[in-house]
C-alpha positions as CSV (number, residue, x, y, z in Angstrom):
1,M,32.6,-18.5,15.1
2,S,33.0,-18.1,18.9
3,L,30.0,-16.2,20.3
4,P,30.4,-13.7,23.1
5,P,28.5,-14.5,26.3
6,R,27.0,-11.0,26.3
7,M,26.0,-8.4,23.7
8,R,24.9,-4.8,23.4
9,A,21.2,-4.3,23.0
10,V,18.5,-1.7,23.2
11,V,16.3,-2.6,26.2
12,F,12.8,-1.2,26.7
13,E,12.9,-1.4,30.5
14,R,9.3,-0.4,31.2
15,P,6.8,1.7,29.4
16,G,8.4,5.0,28.4
17,A,12.0,4.0,29.5
18,F,14.8,2.5,27.5
19,T,18.6,2.0,27.6
20,V,21.4,0.5,25.7
21,T,23.2,-2.1,27.8
22,D,24.8,-5.5,28.0
23,V,22.5,-8.5,28.0
24,P,23.2,-12.2,27.6
25,T,23.7,-13.3,24.0
26,P,20.6,-15.4,23.1
27,R,21.0,-19.1,22.5
28,T,19.1,-20.9,19.8
29,A,16.3,-23.3,20.5
30,R,15.0,-26.0,18.2
31,G,13.9,-24.4,14.9
32,E,15.8,-21.1,15.5
33,A,18.8,-19.5,14.0
34,L,21.1,-16.9,15.7
35,V,21.5,-13.9,13.4
36,R,24.2,-11.3,13.7
37,V,22.4,-8.1,13.0
38,H,23.9,-5.9,10.4
39,A,21.0,-3.4,9.8
40,S,18.0,-2.7,11.9
41,M,15.5,0.1,11.7
42,V,13.2,2.1,14.0
43,C,9.5,2.0,13.3
44,A,6.5,3.9,14.6
45,T,5.2,0.6,16.0
46,D,8.3,0.6,18.3
47,Q,6.8,3.8,19.8
48,K,3.6,2.0,20.5
49,I,5.5,-0.9,22.1
50,L,7.4,1.5,24.3
51,A,4.2,3.2,25.3
52,G,2.8,-0.2,26.4
53,K,0.1,-0.4,23.7
54,F,0.9,-4.0,22.9
55,P,-0.3,-6.1,25.9
56,A,1.6,-9.2,24.7
57,T,4.9,-7.4,25.0
58,K,6.5,-8.1,28.4
59,F,9.1,-5.7,29.9
60,P,12.0,-5.6,29.9
61,H,12.1,-6.2,26.2
62,V,14.6,-6.1,23.3
63,P,12.7,-4.5,20.4
64,G,13.4,-4.4,16.7
65,H,11.4,-6.0,13.9
66,E,12.8,-4.5,10.7
67,F,16.3,-6.1,10.4
68,S,18.7,-8.2,8.4
69,G,21.9,-10.0,9.1
70,E,24.0,-13.1,8.9
71,V,23.2,-16.6,10.3
72,V,26.0,-17.5,12.7
73,A,24.5,-20.5,14.5
74,V,21.5,-22.8,14.2
75,G,19.4,-24.9,16.5
76,E,18.2,-28.4,15.9
77,G,16.1,-28.9,12.8
78,V,17.4,-25.8,10.9
79,T,18.9,-26.3,7.5
80,L,20.2,-22.8,7.0
81,A,23.9,-22.8,6.8
82,P,26.0,-20.3,8.9
83,G,27.0,-17.4,6.7
84,T,23.6,-17.2,5.0
85,R,22.5,-13.6,4.6
86,V,18.9,-13.2,5.7
87,G,16.0,-10.7,6.0
88,V,13.4,-11.2,8.7
89,E,9.6,-11.5,8.4
90,V,8.4,-11.0,11.9
91,H,5.2,-13.1,12.1
92,V,5.5,-16.8,12.8
93,G,2.2,-18.7,13.4
94,C,1.7,-21.9,15.4
95,G,1.1,-23.7,12.2
96,V,-1.8,-25.8,13.4
97,C,-4.7,-23.4,14.2
98,D,-7.4,-22.7,11.6
99,R,-6.0,-19.3,10.6
100,C,-2.5,-20.7,10.2
101,R,-3.8,-23.5,8.1
102,E,-5.3,-20.9,5.8
103,G,-1.9,-19.3,5.4
104,M,-3.0,-16.4,7.6
105,Y,-0.4,-16.9,10.3
106,T,-0.5,-13.2,11.1
107,L,-3.9,-13.9,12.6
108,C,-2.7,-16.9,14.6
109,L,-5.2,-18.0,17.2
110,N,-2.4,-18.9,19.6
111,Y,-0.8,-15.4,19.5
112,G,1.7,-14.9,22.2
113,K,2.0,-18.5,23.2
114,R,5.6,-19.4,22.6
115,E,5.0,-23.0,23.7
116,T,2.7,-23.5,20.7
117,G,5.4,-22.3,18.2
118,H,4.0,-18.8,17.8
119,A,6.4,-15.9,17.7
120,H,6.1,-12.2,16.8
121,V,9.7,-11.1,16.5
122,G,10.4,-7.9,18.3
123,F,7.0,-8.0,20.0
124,T,6.6,-11.2,21.9
125,T,10.2,-12.4,21.4
126,G,13.5,-10.5,21.4
127,G,14.2,-8.4,18.3
128,G,16.9,-7.0,16.2
129,L,17.9,-3.8,17.9
130,A,20.8,-5.8,19.3
131,E,24.1,-7.3,18.1
132,Y,22.4,-10.7,17.9
133,A,18.9,-12.1,17.7
134,S,17.6,-15.6,17.9
135,V,14.9,-15.9,15.2
136,P,12.6,-18.8,14.2
137,A,13.9,-20.1,10.9
138,A,10.4,-19.8,9.5
139,A,10.8,-16.1,9.7
140,L,14.0,-15.9,7.7
141,H,14.3,-15.2,4.0
142,E,17.7,-15.7,2.2
143,L,18.6,-12.5,0.5
144,P,19.3,-12.5,-3.2
145,D,23.0,-11.9,-4.0
146,D,22.5,-8.4,-5.2
147,V,20.4,-7.3,-2.2
148,S,22.5,-5.6,0.5
149,F,22.0,-6.0,4.3
150,E,20.6,-2.4,4.3
151,A,18.1,-3.2,1.6
152,G,17.3,-6.6,3.2
153,A,16.2,-4.9,6.4
154,W,13.1,-3.9,4.4
155,T,12.0,-7.5,4.0
156,D,9.0,-7.2,6.4
157,N,8.0,-3.7,5.2
158,L,7.9,-4.7,1.6
159,G,5.8,-7.7,2.4
160,I,3.3,-5.6,4.3
161,A,3.0,-3.1,1.4
162,L,2.6,-5.9,-1.1
163,W,0.0,-7.7,0.9
164,A,-2.1,-4.6,1.1
165,L,-2.0,-4.2,-2.7
166,E,-2.9,-7.8,-3.2
167,R,-5.7,-7.5,-0.6
168,G,-7.0,-4.6,-2.6
169,R,-6.9,-6.7,-5.9
170,L,-4.7,-4.2,-7.7
171,A,-5.3,-4.5,-11.4
172,A,-3.3,-3.1,-14.3
173,G,-4.3,0.4,-15.2
174,D,-5.9,1.1,-11.8
175,R,-5.8,4.6,-10.3
176,V,-4.2,4.1,-6.9
177,V,-4.1,6.6,-4.1
178,V,-1.8,6.0,-1.1
179,F,-2.3,7.8,2.2
180,G,0.8,8.1,4.3
181,P,4.2,8.9,2.7
182,G,6.1,7.0,5.4
183,A,8.2,3.9,4.8
184,I,5.4,1.4,4.1
185,G,3.3,3.8,2.1
186,L,6.3,4.6,-0.1
187,C,6.9,0.9,-0.6
188,A,3.3,0.5,-1.6
189,A,3.5,3.4,-4.1
190,Q,6.5,1.9,-5.8
191,L,5.1,-1.6,-5.8
192,A,1.8,-0.4,-7.3
193,R,3.8,1.2,-10.1
194,A,5.8,-2.0,-10.6
195,M,2.6,-4.1,-10.7
196,G,1.1,-2.0,-13.5
197,A,-1.0,0.7,-11.8
198,G,-2.1,3.3,-14.3
199,E,-1.5,6.2,-11.9
200,V,-0.2,6.4,-8.3
201,T,-0.9,9.4,-6.1
202,L,0.6,10.0,-2.7
203,V,-1.3,11.9,0.0
204,G,0.5,13.4,3.0
205,R,2.0,16.6,4.3
206,G,5.3,18.3,5.1
207,E,8.9,17.8,4.1
208,R,8.6,14.0,4.0
209,L,6.0,14.2,1.2
210,W,7.9,16.5,-1.1
211,R,11.3,14.9,-0.7
212,V,9.9,11.6,-2.2
213,D,7.1,12.8,-4.5
214,D,8.9,11.4,-7.5
215,L,8.3,7.9,-6.2
216,A,4.7,8.4,-7.4
217,D,3.0,10.0,-10.4
218,D,1.5,12.8,-8.3
219,A,1.6,14.1,-4.7
220,V,-1.3,15.9,-2.9
221,D,-1.2,17.7,0.4
222,E,-3.7,16.2,2.8
223,R,-5.3,19.6,3.1
224,D,-6.3,19.4,-0.6
225,V,-7.5,15.8,-0.5
226,E,-11.0,16.9,-1.5
227,T,-9.7,17.2,-5.0
228,L,-9.4,13.4,-5.1
229,K,-12.9,12.6,-3.8
230,G,-14.5,9.7,-5.5
231,T,-11.6,9.2,-8.0
232,A,-9.6,6.2,-7.0
233,D,-10.0,2.5,-8.0
234,L,-7.9,1.5,-5.1
235,V,-7.0,3.4,-2.0
236,V,-4.3,2.2,0.4
237,E,-4.0,3.8,3.8
238,F,-0.8,3.6,5.9
239,A,-1.0,6.9,7.8
240,G,-2.5,5.3,10.9
241,T,-5.0,8.0,11.8
242,A,-8.8,8.2,11.9
243,D,-8.6,11.3,9.6
244,A,-6.7,9.4,7.0
245,A,-9.1,6.5,7.2
246,R,-12.1,8.8,6.7
247,Q,-10.4,10.5,3.8
248,A,-9.4,7.2,2.2
249,I,-13.0,6.0,2.2
250,G,-14.1,9.3,0.6
251,T,-11.4,9.0,-2.1
252,A,-12.6,5.7,-3.5
253,R,-14.8,5.8,-6.6
254,R,-18.2,4.1,-6.5
255,G,-17.4,0.3,-6.7
256,G,-13.8,0.9,-5.6
257,R,-11.7,-0.7,-2.9
258,V,-10.2,0.7,0.3
259,V,-7.5,-1.0,2.3
260,L,-6.8,0.3,5.8
261,G,-3.4,-0.8,7.1
262,G,-2.1,1.9,9.3
263,S,-3.8,1.5,12.7
264,T,-2.1,-1.5,14.2
265,G,-2.3,-0.4,17.8
266,V,-5.4,-0.1,19.9
267,G,-7.1,3.2,20.6
268,T,-7.8,4.8,17.2
269,E,-11.5,5.0,16.5
270,L,-13.2,5.7,13.3
271,S,-16.2,8.1,13.4
272,G,-17.8,10.7,11.2
273,V,-18.2,8.4,8.2
274,D,-21.7,8.3,6.6
275,L,-22.3,4.6,6.1
276,S,-24.2,5.2,3.0
277,T,-20.9,6.2,1.4
278,I,-19.9,2.6,1.8
279,V,-23.2,0.9,1.2
280,R,-24.5,3.0,-1.7
281,G,-21.0,3.3,-3.1
282,N,-20.7,-0.5,-3.1
283,L,-17.2,-0.1,-1.6
284,D,-14.9,-2.9,-0.4
285,V,-13.4,-1.6,2.8
286,L,-10.8,-4.0,4.0
287,G,-8.3,-4.3,6.9
288,S,-4.8,-5.5,6.1
289,L,-2.5,-6.9,8.8
290,A,1.1,-7.5,8.1
291,N,2.3,-9.9,5.4
292,P,0.9,-13.5,5.4
293,K,1.0,-16.1,2.7
294,G,4.6,-15.6,1.6
295,A,4.2,-11.9,0.7
296,S,7.7,-11.0,1.9
297,A,9.2,-13.6,-0.3
298,R,7.3,-12.3,-3.3
299,A,8.3,-8.7,-2.4
300,L,12.0,-9.6,-2.3
301,T,11.8,-10.4,-6.0
302,F,10.8,-6.8,-6.8
303,L,13.7,-5.6,-4.7
304,A,16.1,-7.8,-6.4
305,R,14.9,-6.6,-9.8
306,G,15.4,-3.0,-8.9
307,K,11.7,-2.2,-9.0
308,V,11.7,-0.6,-5.5
309,D,14.2,2.0,-4.2
310,V,14.5,1.6,-0.5
311,A,17.9,3.3,-0.1
312,R,16.3,6.7,-0.4
313,L,13.9,5.9,2.4
314,V,16.7,5.5,4.9
315,T,17.4,9.1,5.8
316,H,19.7,8.6,8.8
317,H,22.3,6.0,10.0
318,F,23.6,5.5,13.5
319,P,25.7,2.9,15.5
320,L,23.7,1.0,18.1
321,A,25.5,3.0,20.9
322,R,23.7,6.2,19.7
323,F,20.2,4.7,19.9
324,D,19.0,7.6,22.0
325,E,19.9,10.1,19.2
326,A,18.5,7.8,16.6
327,W,15.2,7.4,18.5
328,R,14.8,11.2,18.9
329,T,15.7,11.7,15.2
330,F,12.9,9.3,14.2
331,T,10.2,10.3,16.8
332,E,10.7,14.0,16.2
333,R,11.0,13.6,12.4
334,R,14.2,15.6,12.4
335,D,15.2,16.6,8.9
336,G,12.2,14.8,7.4
337,A,13.3,11.4,8.8
338,I,11.5,8.5,7.2
339,R,13.5,5.5,8.4
340,V,16.4,5.6,10.8
341,M,18.8,2.7,10.5
342,L,21.2,1.3,13.1
343,H,24.2,-1.0,12.5
344,P,24.7,-3.2,15.5
345,A,27.4,-5.4,13.9
346,A,29.6,-2.4,13.2
347,G,30.1,-1.8,16.9
348,T,30.6,1.7,18.2
């Protein structure tokens, strides 16, 4: 297809300021594919990026790291055919450092160094809140035939949720408690069920919790979390607050596991935890960053088999031109917003 020289995109101009404007359509370098973006979502991490909390992000910047689309052109060395429908996994490691060789490319020791092959799509390179995005082919996953573009935009989120459960060594019959009924927490709850958890409980507050409480076996308001103290085999935290981390540690049974995955930006400090809770409780308290070792590919199999319902988690839809309204809907949690989706390929 003939590509336009310019495209519409969201641009974070500087910390705290954004616009929707025309920018040059990206061109593909070696190892990259140009993706026409069909579905792209807004995430709380985008708020942190706009606030300037990711030092590796350089302004002006095209954000967006939860998206899917269609390959329309490829660079040298890419075997994906134009027309391939793809979801995006946003971390690409350099491939040669010690962490990448372990499969932990989310911990790449050459983070931010594009010249080494590293890319963090939507963070250190341009993202998918645009009509087109040039993406390293290593970050692309071909979507199964029965997975729509809208569902495929969850490729990264599902991988993040699955990796947290794998990191916590989820076993059949486990009692699992998930803190944070946002997008990734709700993916984790559903995946835990699909993987054989005996009981899954969601902890959160407000309208967002009660509109999706059927995606778990039980739901508990965070104000009543003391009722869960010391009961869970596995606790997964995606709320991103110090309070939630403290509560998560207190919810694990003796000998249990706690996976903290919500605080990806700097500045959230954990205090007020009696260390004997961890030591005498023989707890495994683990951090979980993103989705290494092919987690997104494995997660897509659950999506293709209908084990995860992501359609219900998209509460609002907008064209790209109405990004300002979409942004306010998400950041202000209007009408219990969970994920807000934009459709760049649909135009205005």
